[in-house]
C-alpha positions in Angstrom: 95.9 105.6 91.7 97.3 102.3 93.4 98.5 102.2 96.8 101.7 100.4 95.8 102.8 99.2 92.4 105.4 96.3 92.2 107.7 97.2 89.3 109.0 94.1 87.5 110.6 95.4 84.2 114.2 96.4 84.4 113.2 99.4 81.9 110.6 100.6 84.3 113.0 100.2 87.2 115.6 102.3 85.6 113.2 104.7 84.7 111.7 105.0 88.5 115.2 105.1 89.9 116.4 107.8 87.9 116.8 110.7 90.5 114.8 113.3 88.4 112.2 110.8 87.4 112.0 109.7 91.0 111.5 112.9 92.1 108.5 113.6 89.5 106.9 110.3 90.6 107.2 111.9 94.0 105.4 114.9 93.1 102.8 113.4 90.9 101.0 111.9 93.8 98.9 115.1 93.3 98.2 115.5 89.5 99.8 118.0 87.6 100.5 119.3 83.9 104.2 119.5 82.8 104.0 123.3 83.4 102.8 123.0 86.8 105.4 120.3 87.7 108.2 122.2 86.2 107.0 125.2 88.5 106.9 123.0 91.5 110.5 121.4 90.9 112.3 124.2 89.4 113.1 122.3 86.0 112.3 123.5 82.4 108.9 122.4 81.2 110.5 120.9 78.3 112.6 118.8 80.4 109.9 117.7 82.6 107.9 116.7 79.6 110.6 114.5 78.3 110.9 112.6 81.7 107.4 112.4 81.7 107.0 110.6 78.4 109.4 108.1 79.5 107.5 107.4 82.8 104.3 107.4 81.0 105.8 104.8 78.4 106.6 102.4 81.3 103.1 102.8 82.9 104.3 104.8 86.0 102.3 107.9 85.3 99.0 107.9 83.6 96.8 110.6 82.3 94.5 112.1 85.0 92.5 114.5 82.8 92.8 116.8 79.8 92.1 120.5 79.9 91.5 122.5 76.8 92.7 126.2 76.8 92.1 127.9 73.5 93.7 125.7 70.9 96.0 124.0 73.3 95.4 120.8 75.2 97.0 120.5 78.5 97.5 117.0 79.8 97.4 116.5 83.6 99.2 113.3 84.7 99.4 111.4 87.9 101.5 108.8 89.3 100.1 105.4 88.8 100.8 104.5 92.4 101.4 106.1 95.8 104.6 104.2 96.1 106.7 101.7 94.2 108.7 98.6 95.1 111.1 97.1 92.5 110.8 93.4 92.1 114.2 91.4 92.1 113.1 90.1 88.9 113.5 93.6 87.3 117.2 93.6 88.5 118.0 90.0 87.3 116.6 87.0 85.8 118.5 84.8 88.3 116.8 86.6 91.3 117.6 85.1 94.8 115.9 81.5 94.8 115.0 80.4 98.4 115.1 76.7 97.2 118.8 77.2 96.3 119.7 77.9 100.0 119.9 75.0 102.5 120.4 77.2 105.6 117.0 78.2 106.4 118.3 80.3 109.3 120.4 82.5 107.2 119.8 86.0 106.1 120.5 85.2 102.5 117.3 82.8 102.7 115.3 85.4 104.4 116.1 88.0 101.5 115.5 85.2 99.0 111.9 84.5 100.3 111.2 88.2 100.7 112.1 88.6 96.9 109.9 85.7 96.0 107.1 87.1 98.3 107.3 90.5 96.2 107.3 88.7 93.0 104.5 86.4 93.4 102.3 88.8 95.3 103.1 91.5 92.7 102.2 89.5 89.8 99.0 88.0 91.7 97.8 91.7 92.5 98.3 92.9 89.1 96.3 90.0 87.7 93.5 90.8 90.3 93.5 94.5 89.2 93.0 93.2 85.5 90.2 91.0 86.3 88.6 93.3 89.0 89.0 90.6 91.8 90.4 91.0 95.3 93.4 89.1 96.2 93.1 87.2 99.3 96.0 87.7 101.5 96.9 87.8 105.3 99.7 89.5 106.9 100.8 89.6 110.3 103.4 92.2 111.9 104.3 92.2 115.5 107.4 92.9 117.7 108.9 90.5 120.3 111.6 91.3 122.8 113.7 88.1 123.4 115.8 88.3 126.9 118.0 85.7 125.5 119.1 83.6 122.5 117.4 80.5 124.4 114.3 82.5 124.8 114.4 82.8 120.8 115.0 79.4 120.1 112.3 78.1 122.2 110.0 80.6 120.5 111.0 79.3 117.1 110.4 75.8 118.3 106.9 76.6 119.6 106.2 78.7 116.7 107.0 75.9 114.1 104.8 73.4 116.3 102.0 75.7 116.0 102.1 76.5 112.3 103.0 72.6 111.5 99.8 71.9 113.6 97.5 74.4 111.8 98.9 73.5 108.4 98.1 69.7 108.9 94.9 70.6 110.1 93.6 72.7 107.6 95.5 71.6 104.6 93.7 69.6 101.9 95.2 68.1 98.6 92.4 69.1 96.5 92.5 72.9 97.9 93.8 75.9 96.3 97.4 76.0 97.3 98.7 79.2 99.5 102.1 80.1 100.4 102.9 81.0 104.0 106.0 82.5 105.0 107.0 83.5 108.6 109.9 85.5 109.3 111.9 86.7 112.4 114.6 89.1 112.2 116.0 91.7 114.5 114.5 95.4 114.1 116.9 97.7 112.9 117.9 100.5 115.4 116.1 103.8 114.6 118.5 106.4 113.1 118.9 109.4 115.3 
């Protein structure tokens, strides 16, 4: 089971977002048969089986084991991932494009960057799984409390200068290209 799977297909996204199927995916973090799952969620086994077949057809659940009971084979399924993220590409072929937005300080630009990040890293992670290789990534996540807009602007200037300096120092035209995205946004308030 993967930690996170990025869903690219509109059909797989629709299957995963169906309320009953989403509940079954959540339950299948622990492997279960249709009968066992039906008992846990309080839905008829035939209905659970129907939804499991749809999830399996899109690769969202996979066979964990088969158990023989007399002449009957019980299929035990498990979610293909502990959690899922739907790529913007699954919603629309014309997913937000950061290159189409000239305002690099806008929320729309940041959302488009995040969408591209999900699409690209999802595809690279899938390819790495297929080839059995490790995907080299780096992520930094921190929190900063700015006292004023002037502090935030000064930080942005300093950060930009530092990143441009590092990029100039380590960039080589004949090197393997990597994408660097730095994002800053207000942290949402916690819900009470």
